[in-house]
Structure formats: structure tokens, C-alpha cells
N, C-alpha and C positions, 0 to 999 in steps of 0.2 A: 265300565272302565275299572271301577274299584274291585270288581270281582276278579279281574285279571291280575290286579296288583296283589290281592290276597293270595291268589294261587301261586304267583311268582315268588312272593315272600315265603310262603310255606314250603314251596319246592326248594328254594335256596336253603332254608333251615334244615330241611331233610337231607340235602346234599352235604351241608357242613357237618351234620351229625354223622352221616355215613362216612365222610372222609376221616373224621376224628375217630370213629369206631374202627375203620380200616387201619389207621396208624396205630391205634392201641393193640389191635390183634397182631399186627406185624411185630410190634415191640415185645408183646407177650411171647410170641413164637421165638423171637431172638433170645429172650431171657431163658426160655425153656431149653433151647439148644445149648446155651452157655452152662446151664445147670447140669445137663446131661454130660457135657464134656468134663466139667470139674468133678463130677461123680466118677466118671471113667478114670480120670487122672488120679483121684484119691484111691480108688480101687487098685490101680496099677502100682502105686507106691507101696500100699500096704501088702498086697499079695506078693510082689516081687521081693520086698524086704523079708517077708515070711519065708519065701522059698530060699532066699540067700541064707537066712538063719538055719533052716533045715539042712541046706547044702553044707554049710560050714560045720555043723555039729555031726553030720553023718560021715563026712570024709575029709574035713579040714581044708576045703577048697582044693583038694587034689585034682578034681575035675569039676569045673564050675558049670554044671548043667543048668543052673537057674538062669544063666545068660541067654540060653535058647528061648526060654519063655519071655524074658525081658525083651529080647530082640523082636520076636514075633508080635507080641502085644504092643511093643513100641512102634512098629510099623503101622498097625491099626490106629494107634493113638495119634500118630503123625497125620494120617489121612483125615481123622476126625478133626484135628486142629485146623488143617487146611480148609476144611468145609466150614467150620464154625467161625473162624476168624477171617474168612474170605481172602485167603492167601493164594488162591488159584489164579495165575495170571491169564489163563486161557478162557475159562468159563466162570468167572466170578459174578457177583451180584450186579455189578455195573454192566457186564456183557448181557446178562439176562434182561436187565431193564432196557438197554438199547435195542435188543432184539424185539422185545414186546412193543416198544414205541414204533419201530420200523414196520412191524407187521400191522399195527393199528393204522399207520399212515397208508400202507398199501391197501388195506381194507377200505379206508375212506376214499381213496382215489378210484378204486374199482367200483364202489357203490355209486359214484358220481355219474358213471356212464351207463348205468342200468336204467 
């Protein structure tokens, strides 16, 4: 009997450590995503400001060509923000989590009949 208790206890501890480690890895991944986004945003502000400066001193904003770069990069930045801040109403993190749980339940139900 005590052998089973020890194994159960050690298994429980391993699972708790595994859950904690998984949470840590997910949090670290999220922080890395945020860091990349803020790096992208900083680059955007600096580069577009530099291009605006060059544009102004080359032709005095007669033709504001730097706006094309700002617009193009801005679209990419917008999609990056949607992904990082989970703003996608169709396929966000909650949708992904629900689908995973749904498929896991299907798998359990299918395995019961084998």
C-alpha cells in the first residue's frame, strides 16, 4: 500500500511541476511576443520619423512620399498588434483553447469505444 502512495505522491509532484513549467513557458513566450512587438513599434517610429525628416529637407513636403512607407509598415504593425494583443475576434486564443478542448473530448469519446 505505501508503495502506491509514494508513487502517487511523486507522480502528483511531477505533474504539478510540469504544469508550473508549462505556465512559465507560455508566459515567457507571451513576453517574447510583446518584446518583439514593442521593438517593431520602436523601429517604426524611428525609421518613419527619419524618412519624414529626409522628405522634408529634400523637397519640403511637396510630395510626402514617406507616408507610403508609413502606410505599408503600419498595416504590418497593425496585424502584429492584432496577433500579440489577441484582438482577432474570429481566431483568438480563446477560440484556439476551445478547439483544443473540443478535440480532446472527441478523442476521449472515440477511445472509449475501441
